[in-house]
Structures are given as C-alpha cells and as structure tokens.
C-alpha positions, -999 to +999 in steps of 0.1 A: -005+371+850-010+347+880+023+344+900+017+307+904+016+302+866+045+325+861+066+306+887+055+272+871+068+283+837+100+296+851+106+263+870+099+243+837+125+265+818+150+261+846+150+223+843+153+222+805+184+222+783+182+228+745+150+249+743+153+278+719+141+313+728+141+341+703+134+378+709+099+389+699+098+403+663+128+386+650+110+355+636+075+344+627+059+330+659+047+294+656+027+276+683+030+239+689+004+221+711+007+187+726-028+182+742-017+166+774+004+175+804+041+185+800+052+153+816+038+132+788+040+157+759+077+162+763+082+124+760+069+126+724+097+123+699+077+136+670+072+169+688+110+171+694+117+165+657+093+191+644+104+216+671+140+213+657+130+216+621+107+247+626+134+266+645+161+255+620+143+274+592+158+306+604+125+326+599+104+308+626+103+306+663+085+275+677+069+278+712+053+249+731+019+246+748+006+218+770-025+209+790-020+225+824-017+201+854-049+197+874-035+220+902-031+248+876-063+244+856-084+263+882-057+289+886-060+297+849-098+301+852-097+320+885-070+344+875-082+348+839-047+340+827-047+327+792-026+296+782+010+307+778+039+293+760+068+276+778+095+297+759+084+332+763+051+332+782+032+344+751-006+338+749-017+312+725-041+336+707-011+358+696+002+331+673-009+332+636-005+294+632-010+267+657+003+231+650-012+202+671+004+168+676-025+144+682-015+109+691-044+095+711-082+096+709-085+103+746-067+136+740-095+150+717-113+167+746-079+178+760-073+196+728-106+215+731-097+224+767-063+238+756-079+259+728-105+272+753-078+282+778-060+299+749-090+319+740-092+302+706-126+296+691-133+259+687-150+260+654-128+269+625-156+286+607-160+311+635-123+321+636-120+354+617-093+367+593-067+376+619-073+347+643-049+317+642-050+288+618-052+255+637-034+227+619-036+191+633-012+163+626+000+131+642-014+095+640-051+103+648-051+131+622-036+107+596-060+077+599-093+095+605-095+133+609-133+136+606-143+139+643-122+171+645-131+184+610-151+213+625-122+223+647-092+221+623-084+246+595-063+218+580-048+184+588-014+170+580-019+135+566+011+113+572+046+121+584+051+159+588+087+168+582+083+181+546+046+190+549+051+213+578+077+232+559+055+237+529+026+248+552+047+275+568+059+287+533+022+292+524+012+308+557+040+334+553+035+342+517-003+342+512-020+376+518-053+364+533-068+334+552-089+324+522-058+324+500-039+304+526-065+277+527-068+275+490-031+271+487-028+247+516-054+224+499-031+220+469-002+208+490+005+170+491-007+155+524-028+185+535-065+181+540-086+213+544-120+200+557-140+231+550-137+224+512-155+191+516-191+181+524-203+149+541-233+131+527-256+106+544-281+081+531-318+078+540-309+056+570-284+082+583-254+062+574-223+078+560-225+078+522-197+100+508-174+129+513-173+151+483-154+183+473-178+213+475-189+229+443-164+256+432-135+243+453-104+230+436-093+206+464-083+171+454-108+143+458-081+121+475-054+132+499-023+110+497-005+106+530+031+116+530+060+096+542+098+103+545+117+081+521+152+088+536+148+095+573+185+099+578+181+134+562+160+147+592+165+152+629+157+122+649+167+128+685+155+146+717+156+185+712+150+196+748+163+176+777+142+178+808+139+162+842+102+165+841+093+139+815+082+103+813+118+095+804+136+117+829+168+131+813+168+103+787+182+110+753+157+095+728+171+084+694+148+072+667+165+041+652+138+031+627+104+041+614+075+021+602+069-016+606+065-044+581+052-071+603+016-070+591+000-073+626-037-070+615-048-049+644-021-022+642-028+011+625+007+023+627+019-008+608-003+002+578-004+040+579+034+044+584+046+016+562+072+008+549+099-001+575+129+023+573+159+017+595+184+045+601+220+040+592+240+026+622+268+052+618+244+081+620+226+066+651+260+062+668+270+097+658+239+111+674+245+091+706+280+105+708+267+140+705+241+136+734+241+162+761+264+156+792+234+155+815+220+124+798+212+095+822+204+070+795+198+066+758+163+055+747+160+036+714+128+044+698+108+031+668+077+011+659+098-021+656+132-014+673+142-050+674+138-054+637+167-030+629+191-051+608+220-040+629+205-041+663+232-065+676+260-041+665+242-011+680+237-028+714+272-042+714+285-006+708+264+007+737+276-021+760+313-016+750+312+021+757+292+016+789+263+037+777+231+029+795+201+024+772+166+011+771+140-001+746+102+002+751+096-035+742+112-064+723+097-090+700+101-123+717+115-139+686+142-112+682+157-112+718+192-126+720+214-132+751+238-104+739+209-079+737+195-090+771+229-088+788+234-053+773+200-042+786+207-056+820+241-039+822+221-006+814+200-011+845+169-027+829+153-051+853+120-058+835+117-074+801+085-064+783+071-086+756+038-084+737+023-117+727-010-098+722-031-130+723-028-161+746-040-187+722-022-199+692-053-196+671-057-159+679-020-152+674-024-167+639-055-146+632-038-113+641-006-124+622+016-118+653+042-144+642+052-152+677+048-187+694+045-195+730+080-211+727+093-177+716+079-161+747+092-189+770+127-186+755+127-148+758+118-152+795+147-177+799+171-153+781+160-124+803+164-144+835+198-156+825+208-120+819+196-111+854+162-095+847+139-107+874+107-091+862+086-098+831+057-078+816+034-092+790+009-073+769-024-088+758-056-077+741-090-092+745-121-088+723-102-095+691-124-103+661-132-140+662-121-144+698-140-170+720-141-177+757-119-207+750-091-183+739-093-165+772-090-197+791-059-205+769-045-171+778-048-179+815-031-212+810-002-196+790+003-170+817+004-197+844+029-216+823+051-185+819+049-180+858+060-216+862+088-210+837+100-181+858+098-202+890+117-230+874+145-206+866+146-195+902+131-161+895+109-147+921+103-115+903+069-102+893+050-112+863+029-082+852+001-088+828-013-057+810-045-063+792-065-038+770-097-042+750-091-043+713-102-011+694-108-014+656-088+012+638-091+026+602-067+014+575-063-020+591-080-054+581-101-050+612-115-016+604-148-031+596-150-052+628-173-043+657-160-036+692-165-066+714-197-060+735-188-045+768-207-072+787-185-098+770-154-079+777-164-076+814-169-114+815-136-121+799-117-097+822-134-116+851-122-149+836-087-136+836-089-123+871-105-155+885-079-176+867-049-157+880-060-145+915-045-175+932-012-173+913+018-159+933+038-130+919+013-123+891-001-088+888-031-081+864-036-046+850-066-038+829-077-007+810-110+012+816-137-002+794-152+033+794-122+046+776-122+016+753-157+025+741-148+062+736-116+053+717-136+030+694-162+058+688-137+084+680-114+062+659-141+055+634-164+085+638-176+110+613-183+147+614-216+143+632-198+126+661-174+155+661-202+179+666-215+158+696-179+159+710-180+198+708-215+198+723-204+175+752-173+197+759-192+230+758-219+217+782-194+200+805-208+165+798-189+134+788-194+121+752-216+091+763-240+115+781-243+138+750-250+109+728-277+097+752-295+131+750-298+125+712-312+090+717-279+074+709-262+046+729-224+047+727-220+009+733-245+000+707-228+023+682-194+006+687-209-029+685-220-026+649-199-042+622-192-022+591-200-037+557-168-042+538-182-026+507-198+004+525-184+039+524-163+048+554-155+084+567-118+081+560-121+068+524-109+102+509-074+094+524-048+073+506-023+055+528-009+037+498-022+004+512-052-006+490-086-015+503-084-047+482-053-057+502-070-050+536-100-071+525-076-099+516-059-097+549-092-099+567-100-131+549-066-144+558-072-135+594-105-155+594-086-185+579-056-181+603-033-177+574+002-162+579+014-132+559+053-128+558+068-094+568+078-068+542+108-077+520+127-059+491+108-057+458+075-068+476+044-055+457+016-068+478+000-040+497+005-011+473+029+011+493+061+003+475+044+002+441+031+037+449+067+049+457+080+037+423+058+063+406+070+092+426 
C-alpha cells in the first residue's frame, strides 16, 4: 500500500467521530460508495442514514468509499494501490455487495472511475459468481436508471430504508448469484435490469422495455417510500471536520414536498410531504455530539414544516446555532430570520426560480415579487446584509422578454436593499433548466445552447453596471450532459462506458457515432410516446403530469398537497397498501 494513501486514510479517521469499525470476520462486509470526494460525500444525509441502519442490523459492517481527491488519483495508479475503505483500509473488490448513492448525473463517470480503481468490472454481465453485486440507489437511480443499466446488478427505486434491509437478507441467504438476482427482482422497489430488454422502432426511437422470456420479474417496479419517517434514523452518523458542513450536526426535519413546482423531480418522485414530529427532532438535537458547531435543518421543504416557528424558537431560546439551506420567501418570518441571525447566518438564500410573473405562474412556484421583497426586508431588519437569489433560464415557454424582466426584478431587489441601508452583496446564481423524468416537463426539450448563451449575456449585460451584484452561472457543457443522462436510455449508457474506457468525454464519443449532443437534447418528446423510464411507477400518474403540463402552458396555479387530496395518485396508491 502507498504510504501517502495510508496516511490520508489515517488522517480522515482521526478527524471523525461516530464511525463504526468492526474486526474482520465478525460481520458481513458491506461497501457503500458515494461517487464524489469525501468532502462532498460526507455531507450527504442519505448516506449517513443508511450507514447507521446497515450497522444496526448486528450482522453487517458498512465501510465507506469515495472518489479520491485529485492529488491522490495518480498515486493510486502509480502505486497500484486499489481503492480502500475508510474504516479498515479494505479493498473494494473484497466486498460481496456494493451499495452506491447516486444523487447527480455528473457523478456517473465518477462512479465508473471508482469502480475502476476498486478493480471492479464495469459491466455487470462480466462480473463472475464470486465478484461483488453492485446495487445503485439515490435520486438518479429512482427517476431513470437506464443509462447505468449495463453497470448495475440492481437498482433501488425510491427511498431505501426498508429496501436495503430486504436486499441484505437476500444476499446473505441465497446460495448463488443467479438465485440472488432472481430473489432481488421480486422485492418491492428493486429493479434488476438484466431481466429486461429494450426495444427500438425502425427510426431508432425507444419503443418499449419488456421482461425477457423466461424471467419472472414484474413488468412495473413501484418506487418505495417511508410512510412514518420517525421510525428511522434521520441525523448525521459520523461527525467530521472535513465536510461541506464542517462539524455541523444535520437533522432531517421533513421529507418530500407538496408544492407542485413543475420542474422539480424530487417534488414528484418523493411525494408526499412528511414532517417529523417536533419532539423527536428536539430529542435528536439534544443528543448531538459535544463537538457540534451548529445544527443544520435538512429537507426538501424545510420551511413548510408545520412547527417551524416552534422549532426555531426552541433553538434560539437554548442558544443553539442552526442553519437552513434556503427559505421560501413566503414562509420567512421575523422570528425565524432573527433566530438565524443569532445563529451566525449572514446571508439569506431565496429561490424565485424565474424573474417574470408569467414564468413563475408557468412553473407553479407560488411566489410573487412582493414575497421576495418582503423576505429581503425581514432579513435586513434581522441583520443579514447579504442576499442570494436562485434563478433558472431556458424554462419551457420562456422568451427573451422574461429575461429582461428578470434583470429588472434583480435591479429592484438591489434597490430594495439599498433603501434599507444594506450595502451587502446580492448574489445571483443562475442555472440552465434541465428537463427531468416524472415531472410535467419531462417531454420538454433543453433550450438550445445558442439561446441559453444569448440569455446569459442578456443577464450579464443588464447587471454589469449594478453595484454589489454578483452573477454566477453554471457551465452549459454540464447542462447538456445532465440533460442527456437524465432522459437517456441503455444505448446512451453504452456510449458513456465507451467514452470512459477510451478517456474521452461523452460529447466526443457521441460525435464519433455521428451524434450531436446538443441536437439530441433539443428534441421534444411526444407526450404519447414511450419513454425509457415508463416501467417505473412513482405513484404520480402520467395523466396527472400531462394535465400539469397543460396547466403550465395556461399559467394556471395548482395548490399544494393537502389532507385527503386525491389528484396525483400518490395518496390514492397509499390507501391500497
């Protein structure tokens, strides 16, 4: 083993608290990959939750793997040191089962790199009887696993707390790999891609995904979701000073979102909204490690928790510093803003998403400019000098006039800050919209790159003379790749593997096959055409998504989820369980 890698692992272990290490041979070894660097991976709460649950079984020892930092990547290759676990420095190839948490499309190639470094064959079909099973979960696996169907032995569709336990029961009890896969395919929320075959029409368009002859796998895989999240762990498992949230104790306060934002995959795939009980949240906070610097409140819609005021009042009263990733502008109150300021937060982050009233109506954001103005005023009165606003451009139906209105809105918000005497910075973060499966915009095209470039320039030109306004934009190259992978099929997955193995990027590999990445993303999908993810059931019906697309085009508002609502299909589905 390289001494540099050995010292690096020792240093990581030394700055951690809460990691569990078990002597070899006492428990079944289970590998857990987050396909990005330690700094980012250890900030993922889903990984912490499953790490706790796997170890709590009593028969399993979970060990973590991450993408090596750039300075160590060459060291692995040069020294021929395989990828090693944080806990015991054990090679990845020595684990019979490997779980992967896949949250972002840009981590697909990172996963292939991690498997390469761990001496794991990339194609599931090439991995022999005694080689590891690779099981991929997380948001990307849930909404469209097809680009990695060649790599994975199985996918976890939906939330994994119960599914991962059932998978391990099968892995430990079955006598052969074939038997394991057959039994895994029968589990709710588990998709075994080798039992299915993709079909394409004479034009090369995706036509269907059918169960192979002789296989007993289900035609449709239902995504799993936790009905009572208070029954499961929901906090940081391992404290570390080397994460995005240094020594912050993360507590999940709610899961799911019922706001019906039409661009948001999480709002549809992880519906319905489920707040945790206030007393359990407080009990977790009271049990936090002594080294905790701050408590982070985590959730898709933190500010929608019905007892957010009581929770923040408790934190303020007990002088517990805390933070939230962002707040809905219409949910910010003076009490919450003051509590955040007392906790050291100096920047209020708000996501209007679109600058024109027309586009905010189209995406069903439910926030007005007045809401944003009032939130800035509340933040300033509490002492927060800086404001960060998130926007998207390239949304379906967007026009140049909407970008001009976005510029005008930003300038008005800057003027609002100046009028309040705030000389803090107004940061504007802008990303290109990416159409995602299981949203009303799943059929939309990516806005042409030339148009996105023009609209980014409109923003830059309109704001360049404004004082104390900072514009941050995302790489359009990444926007194109995200769009390709989000809605790709198995053929794109093969090209992803080809690109990785040849050291090319995906766009170059496509070009060698006469395909243009930008042209591929700019095609609209017919609403009645088959899609590569149609074998998955999120509970939300396609009819509802089509209706929401029509309502978007008409600028009609859809109210958020409420008790006894039966619109989208999720709660109706739950009644029959």
